N, C-alpha and C positions, 0 to 999 in steps of 0.2 A: 699401910701394910705393916703387919706386925712381925713378919718373919722374912728372912732373905730367901731368894730362890734356891732351890736345892742344887747340888752339884752334879746331878745326873746328866740329862741330855744337854748337849751344847747348843741346842736350838730352842731350849725352853725360854719363854719370854720372861725376862728378869724384872726387877723393880724399875719403875719409871717407864713403863710402856706408854708410848706417846699418845696424846690426845689430839694430835694435830691432824689437819687435813679435812676439815668440814665433816662430811658424812663418812669419810673413808679412814677412820682411825681404828687402830688396834686389830687384833686377830678376828674380831667379829664384824669388821667393816663399818663400825660406827653404831651398831645396834644398841650397845650398852650406854653410849654417851647420849644419843638422841633417839630413844626408842620410838617415840611418837612419830618423828619424821621418817625414821627408817621403815616403819610399817606402810608408809605411803608410796614407797619406791616401787617401780616396775621390777619384776623378778630379775630380768637380765642386768639392769643397772645395779641392783643390790649385789648380784654375783660379782660384777666388776669392782664394786667397792670392797668386797671381801678380798679380792686379789690385791688391791692396793693395801689393805690392812695386813694381809699376809706378808707382803714385802716389808712394810714398816716394822711389823712385829719381828720378822727375821733379823733385820738390821739391829734392832734394839736388843734382841736376844744375844747377839754377838757382843755388842759394845757393853752391855750391862751385866754380863754373866761374871760373877766374882771368882768362879773356879777356873776360868780360862786365862792363860798368861798372855802377855802382849803379842808375842810372836804368833801364837795360834790365832788370835783375833785378826791380826794383819793378814795371815794366810787365808782365812775365811773371807775377809773382805776383798782380797785380790781375786778369789774364785767368783765372788758375786760380780765384780767388775768385768771379768771375762765373760760371764753369762750375758751381761747387759750389752757388751760390744759384739757379741756373737762369736767369740773365740771358741775353739774346739778343745782346748787343753784344760778343761775343768771337770770336776767330779759332779755329774748330774745327780748323784745319789744324795748330795748334801741338801738339807731342807732349805737353806738360804738361797742356794743356787737354783733350786726348783722354783722358788718364789720369784726370783729375778727373771728366769726364763718365761714363766707364765705372764708376768707383767710386761716383758718385752713383746711377747706375742700379742697381748691385748692392745698395747699402744700402737704397734705397727698395723694391726687390723683396723684401727680407727684413724690411721694416717697422722698420729700424734708423735712428736719428737721424743727422743730418749734423754733429753737434757735433764729433765726433772729427776728421774731415778739416779742419775749421776750426781746431782747436787745433794740429794739425800745421803748418798754414799760418802760424799765429802764431809757432810756434817757429822756423820758417825765416826769417820776417821779422825776428826778433830776431837771427838769425845774421848778417844783413846789417849790423847796427850794433854788435853786441857780440862782442868777440874774446877776452874773458877773464872768468873767474868768481871772485869774491873768496873764497867759502866754499862748503862742501858744500851748504848750504841753497839757495844760488843755482843750483848745478848741478842739484840735485834738482828744483827748480821747473821748469827747462828740460826735464828728462826727463819730467816729468808732462805737458808739452804735446807732446813729440815721441814718446817711447817708449810711454808708458802708453796713448795713444789707439790705437796699432797693436795693442797687446796686447788691449785691450778689443774691438776690431773682430774680430780673429782668433778670439778666444774666443767671441764672440757668433755669428759665422758658423758656428762648429762646433756651435752649439746648447747652449753652456754655460749653466749656471744663474747667476742674479744673485748667488748666494751665493759664487761663485768669482771675481767680477770683481776684487776687491782682490788676490787671489793672482795673477791674470793680469797686473795692473799691475806687481806686484813682480817677476814673472818677466821681463817686457819691459824694465824698467828695469835689472835685473841684467845682462841680455844687452847692453844698450846700454853699460853701464859697461865691460864686458869689451872691447867694440869700441873704446871711446874710449881705453883703454890701448893696445890693439894698433895703433891708427891715430894715436896722439899725435904721433910724429915727423913723419909725412907732413902732418898737419893744421897743425903748427907751421911746417914748411918751406914748404909751397906756399900756405897760406891765412893764415898769421900768426895762427892761432886756437888757443887753449889752453883746453880744457874743464876739465881737472883743476884743482881750486881753488888759487888763489894761496896760501891759508893752509897748504895741505898742503906746498907747496914750501918755504915759510918755516920751518915746524916741522920739516921734514926736513933743513934746512940745504942746500937745493938751490935752483935757479932754473930758470925755463922755458927759458932759453938752452941749458941742458944737453941739451935734446931734440935739438939739432943735432949732438951728438957722435957718434962712431963706436960707442961702447958706453956703457951706462948707468953713471953714477957710483953710489957707495954711497947718497948722498942721494936720487938719482932713483929708485933701486930701492925706497927706502922709500915714495916717493910712489906708485909703481906698486902696491906691496904694499898700501897703504892703500885704493886704489881696488878692487883685487881682493878685499880683505877686506869692503868695503861690498857688493860684488856677491855675495859668499858669504852675507852675512846676508840679503840680499834673496832669494837662491835658497832659503835655508832657510825664509824666510817664505812662499814660494810652494809649499812642500811639500804634497803631497796635492791639487794643482790638478787632476790628472787625474780625481779622484773626482767632479768637478762636470761631467763630460762625459757625454753620453747613451748612448754605445755602448762595448762592450769594445774595438772597433777604435780608436776615437778616444782612449779612455783609455790604450791601449797606446802610441799615437803621442805623446801628451802626456807620458807618463812617460818615454818614450825621449828626447824633446827635453830634458826636465829633466836626464836622465842625461848627455846630450851636453854640455849647458851646464856642468854640474859638472866634467866631464872637461876642457872647454876652460879653465875657471878654474884647474884644477890644472896644466895644461900651460903656461898663460900665467905662472903663478907661478914656474915653473922656467926661463922663457925671458927673453931680453933683447929687448924690443920694438924697440930701436934697430938690431937685427941682422935684423929682418924678422919677418913674421907667423908665428905658430905655431898649428897646430890639432891636436887629438887624433889619434893614429895609429889605424890600423884596429882593433887589438885593443881599445882603449878604447871605440870606437864599437860594436863587436860586443857588448861587455859591457853597454853602455847599452841596446842593442836587446833583448838577451835579458832584462834586468831589466825593461824596459818592457813587453814582451809578458807576462811573468809577472804584473806588477801589473795589467795590463789584463784578463787572464783571471780573476784572483782578486778583482777589486774589484766 
């Protein structure tokens, strides 16, 4: 991203819109991250994923907007908390509150707990105070409150079995790591926030200030490679996630999303995030789609 978000609407999605949450990421519900997989979804499920994406995007819009002061951000997050818990003393006209109310209704209509939206709210609250992570364990803990809940909700809304929840979490965290690599320069430049662990920079002979460069140094490339490697291990741990979904159509969609995520990791490993975001080209997505359909039909 080459420019900061504008100072206009306080609900505008700022830099660092998350890629977490399997098919349920961002304001488009995952369509831009996994377009081949998203096209396979039933319409009702795609709409549900857009609701998840709206909620995630609204939270990020608050935490990542450089024109809002801390007190205003805290006030907005408190209003979202009120909407989640069903309080009556909130402003329903607020975009973030509307997103929270819509998600609350969706989850309750499916008899799903409200714990996961709460955890995401906690992760965003931490973003208001914490701008760096000392070690991998610290970053992973944040991912378990931000990315993993989106993965669980998306998987549960698709009718996934409880036996697949751990794999759904692994997949969501892997995708979030890829996103953090891709967005690291913008997050550092506009928010002063560095998610990639400080220990990784030190061990690579690099420093976070190198994120402001025109191209990645050798040390910074080692930091990126380490993050992509961790994402790869998590993607491997999520293997077979599609088998825990109830229909062939959904299994094909999930297998395709996993294929697209692996293609993204390979593309990112060959790219320089300081020179802009890179996503898999059409042929790689087509191969992921064909492989996903095959797995869905034979599982």
